[in-house]
C-alpha positions as CSV (number, residue, x, y, z in Angstrom):
1,M,10.1,7.0,29.8
2,S,10.2,7.2,25.9
3,S,7.5,8.6,23.7
4,P,5.3,5.9,21.7
5,A,6.5,4.9,18.2
6,P,4.9,7.2,15.7
7,D,2.1,5.6,13.6
8,P,3.3,4.5,10.1
9,P,2.2,6.7,7.2
10,P,-1.2,5.7,5.8
11,V,0.2,5.2,2.2
12,L,3.3,3.5,1.5
13,P,6.0,5.7,0.0
14,W,6.8,5.5,-3.6
15,R,9.8,3.7,-4.5
16,G,11.3,3.9,-8.1
17,S,12.5,0.5,-7.9
18,T,9.0,-1.0,-8.0
19,A,8.2,0.6,-11.4
20,R,10.5,-2.1,-12.8
21,R,9.9,-4.7,-10.5
22,H,8.9,-8.2,-12.2
23,S,6.0,-10.3,-11.0
24,G,7.0,-13.9,-9.6
25,W,5.6,-15.6,-12.6
26,P,8.1,-17.0,-15.3
27,A,8.1,-15.5,-18.4
28,G,5.0,-16.8,-20.7
29,Y,3.4,-18.5,-17.6
30,W,0.1,-16.4,-18.2
31,R,-0.3,-18.2,-21.5
32,V,0.0,-21.6,-19.7
33,V,-2.3,-20.8,-17.3
34,V,-5.1,-19.2,-19.8
35,L,-5.0,-22.2,-22.0
36,R,-5.5,-24.5,-19.0
37,G,-8.6,-22.4,-18.3
38,L,-9.8,-22.8,-21.9
39,R,-9.2,-26.4,-21.6
40,L,-11.3,-26.5,-18.5
41,R,-8.5,-27.7,-16.4
42,C,-7.3,-26.3,-13.1
43,P,-5.1,-23.3,-13.8
44,V,-2.5,-24.2,-11.0
45,C,-1.8,-27.7,-11.8
46,G,-3.4,-28.4,-15.4
47,R,-4.7,-31.9,-14.4
48,G,-7.7,-31.4,-12.2
49,R,-11.2,-30.8,-14.0
50,L,-13.0,-27.6,-13.2
51,F,-16.7,-28.8,-13.7
52,A,-18.2,-31.6,-12.2
53,T,-21.3,-31.4,-14.6
54,Y,-22.0,-29.3,-17.4
55,F,-23.0,-26.2,-15.2
56,R,-21.7,-27.1,-11.9
57,M,-18.2,-26.5,-10.9
58,N,-16.0,-28.4,-8.7
59,A,-15.5,-26.5,-5.5
60,S,-11.7,-27.6,-5.7
61,C,-9.2,-29.2,-7.6
62,S,-9.1,-33.3,-7.2
63,C,-5.4,-33.2,-7.8
64,C,-3.8,-30.1,-5.7
65,G,-6.7,-29.3,-3.7
66,V,-7.1,-25.6,-4.5
67,G,-10.1,-24.1,-4.0
68,F,-12.0,-22.2,-7.1
69,A,-14.6,-20.1,-5.6
70,R,-13.8,-17.3,-3.1
71,E,-16.4,-15.2,-2.7
72,H,-20.1,-14.2,-3.6
73,G,-20.4,-12.7,-7.2
74,Q,-16.9,-13.7,-8.3
75,W,-18.2,-15.3,-11.4
76,V,-19.8,-11.8,-12.9
77,G,-16.6,-11.5,-14.9
78,S,-17.3,-14.8,-16.9
79,L,-20.7,-13.4,-17.5
80,D,-19.3,-10.4,-19.0
81,I,-16.8,-12.2,-21.0
82,N,-19.6,-14.7,-22.3
83,T,-22.0,-11.7,-23.0
84,F,-19.3,-9.8,-25.2
85,V,-18.2,-12.7,-26.8
86,V,-21.7,-13.9,-27.8
87,A,-22.8,-10.4,-28.8
88,F,-19.7,-9.7,-30.7
89,G,-20.0,-13.2,-32.6
90,L,-23.6,-12.9,-33.4
91,M,-23.2,-9.4,-34.9
92,I,-20.6,-10.4,-37.0
93,A,-22.5,-13.5,-38.2
94,S,-25.4,-11.6,-38.6
95,A,-23.5,-9.3,-41.0
96,F,-22.6,-12.2,-43.4
97,A,-25.9,-13.8,-42.8
98,P,-28.1,-14.8,-45.9
99,D,-31.2,-12.5,-46.7
100,W,-33.9,-14.9,-45.4
101,P,-37.5,-14.0,-44.7
102,L,-38.5,-12.6,-41.3
103,P,-39.9,-15.8,-39.6
104,I,-36.8,-17.8,-40.4
105,T,-34.5,-15.0,-39.5
106,L,-36.2,-14.5,-36.0
107,V,-36.1,-18.4,-35.5
108,V,-32.4,-18.8,-36.4
109,W,-31.1,-15.7,-34.5
110,G,-33.5,-16.5,-31.6
111,A,-32.1,-20.1,-31.2
112,A,-28.4,-18.9,-31.6
113,A,-29.1,-16.4,-29.0
114,I,-30.3,-19.2,-26.6
115,L,-27.7,-21.9,-27.6
116,V,-24.5,-19.9,-28.3
117,P,-24.1,-18.5,-24.6
118,L,-24.9,-22.2,-23.3
119,V,-22.2,-23.6,-25.5
120,T,-19.7,-20.8,-24.5
121,F,-20.6,-20.7,-20.8
122,R,-18.0,-23.2,-19.6
123,F,-15.1,-21.7,-21.5
124,S,-15.7,-18.2,-20.4
125,R,-15.9,-19.6,-16.8
126,G,-12.6,-21.5,-17.3
127,L,-10.9,-18.2,-18.8
128,W,-12.2,-16.6,-15.7
129,T,-11.0,-18.9,-13.4
130,A,-7.6,-18.6,-15.0
131,I,-7.4,-14.6,-14.8
132,V,-8.7,-14.9,-11.1
133,Y,-5.8,-17.2,-10.3
134,L,-3.3,-14.9,-12.2
135,S,-4.6,-11.6,-10.0
136,G,-4.1,-13.7,-6.9
137,G,-7.7,-14.8,-6.1
138,V,-7.2,-18.6,-6.5
139,Y,-5.1,-20.1,-3.8
């Protein structure tokens, strides 16, 4: 009777050829996918819409059938992108803002802090959907 096969090593051995291995995407494909996300289209086919209403995403693409959401908490990255873009944009805008009296300044920047994230929400969600697709999370 032969002995059982040894268990495989817990970590795959390093292979020098993998350092130069190219991914399966064609050259420049990531730009196409990111632009599809920013246009609020399906990152896979580019025809289906990401959003059913202003705030509610479709569960899947109406053209190719790919599902957009995979797990709970997947959209935290889009919130991070939105927060960074809005904070950076408002900081730059405040540096070049006119010297208004305090009440006007509070009203203008308070309104901007509420309205700008609402306007950029869909685009950050579309960009994040494209990033998730490129990393293998949308299929």
